[in-house]
C-alpha positions in Angstrom: 212.2 -71.7 -84.9 211.1 -69.7 -87.5 210.8 -73.0 -89.8 207.8 -74.0 -87.4 206.2 -70.6 -87.2 206.2 -70.5 -91.2 205.1 -74.2 -91.6 202.1 -73.2 -88.8 201.0 -69.9 -90.8 200.9 -72.2 -93.8 198.8 -74.7 -92.5 196.6 -71.9 -91.2 196.7 -70.6 -94.8 195.4 -73.9 -95.8 192.7 -74.4 -93.6 191.2 -70.6 -93.9 191.5 -71.1 -97.7 189.5 -74.3 -97.7 186.8 -72.7 -94.8 184.9 -72.1 -97.7 184.7 -76.0 -98.2 182.9 -76.4 -95.4 180.7 -73.4 -94.6 176.8 -73.4 -95.1 175.4 -69.8 -94.7 171.6 -69.5 -94.7 169.8 -66.2 -94.2 166.3 -65.9 -93.3 164.7 -63.3 -95.8 165.4 -65.9 -98.5 164.8 -69.1 -97.4 162.0 -71.5 -99.1 160.1 -72.5 -96.1 158.3 -76.0 -96.3 154.8 -76.3 -95.7 154.3 -78.9 -92.4 150.7 -80.2 -93.9 150.2 -82.7 -91.2 150.8 -80.0 -88.5 149.0 -77.0 -90.8 145.6 -79.5 -91.2 142.5 -77.6 -89.2 144.4 -74.7 -88.3 143.3 -71.0 -88.8 147.1 -70.6 -90.2 149.8 -72.4 -91.8 153.2 -74.2 -89.6 156.6 -74.1 -92.0 159.9 -75.1 -91.3 163.5 -74.7 -93.1 166.2 -77.7 -92.2 169.6 -76.1 -91.1 170.7 -79.8 -90.2 168.4 -82.1 -89.1 168.9 -85.8 -89.9 165.0 -87.5 -89.2 166.5 -90.9 -88.8 168.6 -89.8 -85.7 165.9 -87.6 -84.7 169.0 -84.9 -84.3 169.6 -81.3 -85.8 168.5 -77.7 -86.3 165.8 -76.4 -88.3 163.7 -73.2 -88.5 160.2 -73.7 -87.5 157.6 -70.9 -88.3 153.8 -70.7 -87.2 151.1 -68.2 -88.4 148.9 -66.4 -85.9 146.7 -68.3 -84.6 148.0 -72.0 -84.7 149.1 -74.8 -82.4 151.8 -77.1 -83.2 150.7 -81.3 -82.6 151.5 -82.6 -79.1 154.7 -84.6 -79.1 156.7 -85.9 -76.7 160.8 -86.0 -76.8 162.6 -88.7 -76.5 166.1 -86.4 -76.1 166.5 -82.9 -75.4 165.1 -79.9 -77.2 166.2 -76.5 -77.4 164.5 -73.4 -78.9 165.1 -69.7 -79.5 162.4 -67.7 -80.0 163.3 -65.0 -83.2 160.3 -63.6 -84.0 156.6 -63.3 -82.2 155.3 -65.5 -79.4 154.7 -68.8 -78.3 152.5 -69.8 -75.4 153.0 -73.8 -74.1 150.1 -75.6 -72.1 151.2 -74.9 -68.6 150.4 -71.6 -69.2 154.5 -70.2 -69.5 154.7 -67.6 -72.3 157.7 -67.3 -74.1 158.9 -64.2 -76.0 161.6 -62.7 -78.4 164.9 -63.4 -77.4 164.0 -66.1 -75.3 166.3 -69.5 -75.3 164.1 -72.4 -74.1 165.7 -76.1 -73.0 162.6 -78.8 -72.6 164.7 -82.1 -70.9 164.0 -85.3 -72.5 160.4 -86.7 -71.4 159.2 -83.8 -71.5 155.4 -83.1 -73.8 153.8 -80.4 -75.0 152.1 -78.5 -78.0 152.7 -74.7 -78.2 150.2 -71.8 -79.1 150.5 -68.5 -81.2 148.8 -65.6 -80.9 150.9 -63.5 -83.3 153.2 -65.6 -85.0 156.4 -67.4 -84.0 159.7 -68.0 -86.0 162.2 -69.8 -83.9 165.4 -72.1 -84.6 164.8 -75.5 -83.3 167.3 -78.2 -81.9 166.5 -81.6 -81.0 169.2 -84.2 -79.5 166.8 -87.1 -79.7 163.5 -88.0 -82.0 160.1 -86.9 -80.9 157.0 -88.6 -80.6 153.8 -87.1 -81.7 151.1 -87.7 -79.4 148.1 -88.8 -81.7 
């Protein structure tokens, strides 16, 4: 029994020791945001993203999305669910529903929208399926 406990503790130690090989840490204050040129065309402000784990081929993963004040995202439809968490600012969908800081939103497969911000918005977005631009 003591030998099994020692072996288990050793395995846990090795896992914890190697955890740094499996970890990525991003701090929102130090990111190099990438301009989304297609989404920023004809806007008063720009739209940016920072890829956390999004795989464009699969249409799955997460990214940070930042909109400057008075911008609107391109209209798009979701082939899988989308979830986002508002970190800062405001976001309004075409049906008038206004999201605010701290809101976690789930949109089902087949939903389509474009979102507008008055003051700017930063969100964590996760897709499980591609999105298709409407225009």
